[in-house]
C-alpha positions in Angstrom: -30.1 4.8 -25.3 -29.8 3.4 -21.5 -27.2 4.3 -19.1 -25.5 2.2 -16.9 -22.9 2.4 -13.9 -20.5 -0.6 -13.2 -18.7 -0.9 -10.3 -15.6 -3.0 -10.9 -14.8 -5.6 -8.6 -11.6 -5.4 -6.9 -11.6 -6.2 -3.3 -7.8 -6.3 -3.0 -7.5 -3.0 -5.0 -4.9 -4.6 -7.4 -3.6 -2.2 -10.2 -6.0 -2.5 -13.5 -5.9 -1.0 -16.6 -8.9 -0.8 -18.7 -8.9 -0.2 -22.8 -10.5 -0.5 -25.9 -8.9 -2.6 -28.5 -10.0 -4.5 -31.9 -9.2 -7.9 -32.9 -9.4 -11.2 -30.7 -5.6 -11.6 -31.2 -5.2 -9.0 -28.5 -5.6 -11.7 -26.6 -2.2 -13.3 -27.4 -0.2 -10.3 -28.2 -0.7 -8.6 -24.9 0.1 -12.0 -23.0 3.2 -12.0 -25.1 4.1 -8.3 -24.7 3.4 -8.8 -20.5 5.6 -11.7 -20.1 8.1 -10.3 -22.5 8.7 -7.1 -20.5 8.2 -8.8 -17.0 9.6 -12.2 -16.6 7.4 -13.7 -13.8 4.3 -11.0 -13.5 1.7 -11.9 -12.5 -1.9 -10.8 -14.4 -5.2 -11.7 -15.4 -6.1 -10.0 -19.0 -10.0 -10.2 -20.1 -11.0 -9.1 -23.6 -14.9 -8.7 -24.7 -15.4 -9.8 -28.4 -17.9 -7.8 -30.1 -18.8 -10.1 -33.3 -18.9 -14.0 -34.1 -19.1 -15.7 -31.3 -19.0 -12.8 -28.7 -17.1 -14.3 -26.0 -15.0 -13.2 -23.1 -11.6 -13.8 -24.3 -8.9 -14.7 -21.7 -5.6 -15.4 -20.7 -3.1 -14.4 -18.1 -0.5 -16.2 -15.2 -2.4 -15.9 -12.2 -5.6 -17.6 -11.5 -6.7 -15.0 -9.1 -6.1 -12.3 -11.8 -7.6 -14.1 -14.7 -10.8 -14.4 -12.3 -11.0 -10.9 -11.4 -10.6 -10.1 -15.4 -13.2 -12.1 -16.6 -16.0 -11.6 -13.9 -15.3 -7.7 -14.6 -15.4 -7.9 -18.2 -18.5 -9.9 -18.1 -20.2 -7.5 -16.3 -19.0 -4.4 -18.5 -19.9 -6.4 -21.6 -18.7 -3.5 -24.0 -17.4 -4.3 -27.4 -13.6 -5.0 -27.8 -13.3 -3.6 -24.3 -10.9 -5.1 -21.9 -9.5 -5.1 -18.7 -6.0 -6.0 -17.1 -5.5 -7.1 -13.7 -1.6 -6.9 -12.7 -0.6 -8.4 -9.4 2.7 -6.9 -7.4 3.4 -4.3 -10.4 2.2 -0.9 -11.6 0.6 0.0 -14.7 3.5 2.6 -15.3 5.3 -0.5 -15.8 3.3 -1.8 -19.0 1.6 1.3 -20.7 3.9 1.4 -23.0 4.4 -1.9 -23.7 0.5 -2.1 -24.3 0.8 0.8 -26.5 2.9 -0.8 -28.7 0.3 -3.8 -29.5 -1.0 -3.3 -32.9 -4.6 -3.9 -31.9 -5.0 -1.6 -28.8 -6.7 1.3 -29.9 -6.6 2.8 -26.4 -6.8 3.7 -22.6 -9.7 4.4 -20.3 -7.8 4.5 -17.2 -4.8 2.7 -15.4 -6.0 2.5 -12.0 -6.1 0.8 -8.3 -8.5 2.9 -6.9 -12.2 2.1 -6.6 -13.8 2.6 -10.5 -16.9 2.5 -11.7 -17.3 2.2 -15.6 -20.1 4.2 -17.1 -21.8 2.2 -20.1 -24.2 3.4 -22.6 -27.0 0.1 -24.0 -28.6 0.4 -27.2 -30.3 -2.7 -28.2 -27.5 -5.3 -28.6 -25.0 -2.6 -28.5 -23.0 -1.7 -25.3 -20.0 0.4 -24.9 -18.2 2.5 -22.7 -18.8 5.9 -22.3 -16.2 6.8 -19.5 -14.9 6.0 -16.1 -15.0 7.5 -12.6 -11.6 7.2 -11.3 -11.1 7.5 -7.4 -12.3 10.5 -6.0 -12.4 14.4 -6.3 -9.2 16.6 -5.2 -9.6 18.1 -1.7 -7.3 20.7 -2.5 -4.2 22.2 -4.0 -0.8 20.4 -3.4 1.6 22.5 -1.1 5.4 22.4 -0.4 4.9 19.7 2.8 3.0 17.5 -0.2 5.6 18.0 -3.2 8.0 17.1 -0.7 5.8 13.8 0.3 5.3 12.9 -3.4 8.8 13.1 -4.2 9.8 11.0 -0.9 7.2 8.6 -2.1 8.7 8.5 -5.6 12.3 7.8 -4.7 10.7 5.2 -1.9 9.3 2.8 -4.4 12.0 3.4 -7.1 10.9 5.6 -9.6 13.3 8.6 -8.6 16.6 9.3 -7.6 
């Protein structure tokens, strides 16, 4: 088996969710779930079909996000994987909703950090083995760090 590391192209550090599903119906169900949950959401979603025509299936509400999703899905090219790029929103707004999409098997990450995807290749098969999300920690949070974290969460509306 060959191991490849694919760097996700995300020049503006948009939030993204990388996951795995099992059926092309995922594309339509994810679209409906996202627009129902957050009216006006800007996103691009791409799914790697792993049988039959083996196409990159995609949808979205924003051309830039759809271009990023399809380009990165093609680079990953791993069976039944998907990538969702989100503009002006956070993955936390969508993870619970996406968990309810029947075809979704799981998530590898939800991030705006620099991201690399570790791929295993064996002949015609290619799959995601894991991810390198962001950077390793530099230390342990102290009292000041706790205060900053709580203030930040209040500032962006996630804590009262």
